N, C-alpha and C positions, 0 to 999 in steps of 0.2 A: 504494500500500500504506500510505503514511503517513496518508492521509486516513481509511482504515478504522480505523487504530489511534488516531488523534488525535480524530476526530469521531464516527464511527458507534459504536464500541465504548462510549464513555461514555454516549451517548444510549440505546443498547439496555440497558445496565446500569441507567440511571436509570429507565427505564420498568419494568423487572422489579422494581426495588427500591421503586417507588412504591406507596402504599397503595391507590390507585385500581385498579391492575392486579389486585392480590390480591382486592379487594372484588368486582371483575367476575367473576373466576374462582369465588369463593365463591358469588356469586348464581347463576351458571350451574349449579353443582353442586347448590345448594339447590332449584332449580326441577326438575331431573331427579329428585332424591330425592322431592319432593312428587308428581310425576307417577307415579313407581314405586309409592309408597304408595297413591295413589288407585286405580291399576290393580289392585293386589293386593286392596284392599278390595272393589272391584267384583267381582272374580273370586270371592272368598270368599263374598260375598253371593249371587251367582248359583249357586254350587255348593251352598250351604246350602239355598236355595229348592228346587232340584231334588232334592237328597237327601231333604229333608223330605217332598216330594211322593211320591217313590218309596217311602219307608218307611211312610208313612201309607196308601198305596194298597193294600197287601197284602203277599203273600209272594213277589212276582216283580218282575223288571225285564227289559226287552227287551235283547237284545245291543247294539242301536244306542244305547239310553239308557245302558247301562253303559259302552260305549266312549266316548261323548261326555263322560260325567262323569269317568271315571277316566283314560282315555288322553289325551284332548284338553284337559281342564281341570285335573284334580288333579295329574297328573304334571308339567306345566310349572310349576304353582303351587308344588309342592314343590321343584322345581329352583331356583326363584327365591327360595327360603328363606321360603316362606309359613309362617304359624304352624302349630303342631302340633295345633290343635283339629280340623282337617279329617281328621287321621289316624284319630281315633276314629270319625268319621262314616263314612268309607270302610270301616273295619273292620266297622262295624255293617251296612253294605250287603253286604259280602262274607259276613258270618256269617248274616244274617237273610233275604236275598233270593236266590231261585234265578233263574238266567238262563234266559229263554225266547227262542226265535226270534221273529221278527215274527209277528203274528197270521195265521192261515190265513183263507181266505175265509169259513169258517163261524164265525169268531170264536174258535176254540180255539187253543191254543198248543202248541208242541213244546218240551220241555225241552232245553236246550243245556248244554254243558260249558264251564266257565270257562277251562280250559287249552287248548281247541281252537282258539282264535283267533277272529277275526271271521267271522261267517256260516257 
């Protein structure tokens, strides 16, 4: 027990108090932060590309496209504290585009309801 108190405790305290230890922790945190910002930027860019395509295409969006954009991209993006610029884009899609089911074999579409859930 004396060896712990006399040797190991001062060594552990010296490592924790050293500048190198804190620099190492700061570098690890900085790398994670940069990775997070990069991922958020890529997600935003991807969502903006898709949303612009849907809005310029016309007055409709398929259920699958809507779910992919809102449920699987925008919702996690918002939970990860993404910027609020995407809020307006998603609101535009909700306001301007009607949801249609997947195209029928003859190329026509069936209008779907937003609150009905997928498919």
